[in-house]
C-alpha positions in Angstrom: 0.0 0.0 0.0 1.4 3.4 -1.0 1.0 6.4 1.3 1.9 10.0 1.0 2.9 12.2 4.0 4.5 15.6 4.7 7.2 16.3 7.2 8.4 19.8 8.1 6.5 21.6 5.3 3.1 22.2 3.8 2.6 20.5 0.5 -0.4 19.2 -1.3 0.2 16.3 -3.7 -2.3 16.4 -6.6 -3.8 13.3 -8.3 -2.9 10.9 -5.4 -5.2 8.1 -6.7 -3.7 8.3 -10.2 -0.2 8.3 -8.8 -0.9 5.3 -6.6 -2.3 3.3 -9.6 0.8 4.3 -11.6 3.2 3.2 -8.9 1.3 -0.1 -8.5 1.3 -0.7 -12.3 5.1 0.0 -12.4 5.7 -2.5 -9.7 3.5 -5.1 -11.4 5.2 -4.5 -14.8 8.5 -5.2 -13.1 7.0 -8.5 -11.9 7.1 -7.6 -8.2 4.5 -7.3 -5.4 3.7 -4.0 -3.7 4.2 -3.8 0.1 4.2 -0.8 2.3 5.7 2.2 0.5 5.6 5.7 2.2 6.6 8.9 0.4 7.6 11.6 2.8 7.7 15.1 1.3 10.0 17.4 3.3 12.2 20.4 3.2 15.9 20.6 2.1 17.0 21.0 5.8 15.0 17.9 6.9 16.4 15.7 4.2 19.9 17.1 4.8 19.6 16.0 8.4 18.5 12.5 7.3 21.4 12.4 4.9 23.9 13.3 7.6 22.4 11.1 10.3 21.9 7.8 8.3 24.2 8.1 5.3 27.0 10.3 6.7 26.7 12.6 3.7 26.8 16.4 4.3 25.0 17.3 1.0 21.6 18.3 -0.2 19.8 15.8 -2.3 16.3 15.5 -3.9 15.6 11.9 -2.7 16.7 9.3 -0.2 15.2 5.8 -0.4 15.2 3.4 2.5 14.6 -0.1 1.3 12.9 -2.4 3.9 12.4 -5.3 1.5 13.8 -8.6 2.5 16.0 -8.9 -0.7 14.0 -11.9 -2.0 12.4 -10.9 -5.3 9.3 -13.0 -4.3 8.7 -10.7 -1.3 6.8 -7.4 -1.6 8.8 -4.3 -2.0 8.6 -1.9 1.0 10.3 1.3 2.0 10.3 5.0 2.9 11.1 7.5 0.2 12.0 11.0 1.4 11.7 13.7 -1.2 12.8 17.4 -0.8 10.2 19.5 -2.4 12.6 22.5 -2.5 15.2 20.4 -4.4 12.5 19.2 -6.8 11.5 22.8 -7.5 15.1 23.8 -8.1 15.8 20.8 -10.3 12.7 21.5 -12.4 14.1 25.0 -13.2 17.6 23.6 -13.7 16.4 21.0 -16.2 13.7 23.3 -17.9 10.8 21.1 -17.0 7.7 21.5 -14.9 7.6 20.9 -11.2 5.0 18.2 -11.6 7.1 16.3 -14.2 10.3 16.5 -12.1 8.3 15.4 -9.0 6.9 12.4 -10.9 10.5 11.5 -12.1 11.8 11.6 -8.6 8.8 9.5 -7.3 9.4 6.8 -9.9 13.2 7.0 -9.3 12.5 6.0 -5.7 10.3 3.2 -6.7 12.9 1.9 -9.1 15.5 1.9 -6.3 13.1 -0.3 -4.3 12.8 -2.5 -7.3 16.6 -3.0 -7.2 17.8 -0.5 -9.8 21.0 1.4 -9.0 22.5 4.6 -10.2 26.1 4.7 -9.0 27.8 3.8 -12.3 27.4 5.4 -15.7 25.8 2.3 -17.1 23.4 1.8 -14.2 22.5 5.5 -14.3 21.7 5.2 -18.0 19.5 2.2 -17.3 17.7 4.1 -14.5 17.1 7.1 -16.7 15.7 4.9 -19.4 13.3 3.2 -17.0 12.3 6.6 -15.6 11.5 7.9 -19.1 9.6 4.7 -19.9 7.4 4.8 -16.8 6.8 8.6 -17.1 5.3 7.9 -20.5 3.0 5.3 -18.9 1.7 8.0 -16.6 0.7 10.4 -19.4 
């Protein structure tokens, strides 16, 4: 079950039902089962604190994904996905796209991490971007 929450800021996510269906369809298409996934929309400072506390990184980021899945592909995927709304807004401007499109990209990016996709190498990042693009088209 997918949930959306706010932490440390006021933010209203539009089209929650459509987004939940899109996330479920993505997980199904990847031949996995959906467990408990919580998206937490927060401020830059809140996410920076999480980044320092849990990952020992002193940098701003748009997303941090905590995977609670058991690692067995037969098990449902579960996790918490923290998204900085401020960083998404800034990146939308930087990449000349809409806030909504950038937010959707970051949302599906987090889901793809829960599905086991990585983005640390050039090849893995290219595959992640390709998957993001594919699933963003499914939302339209």
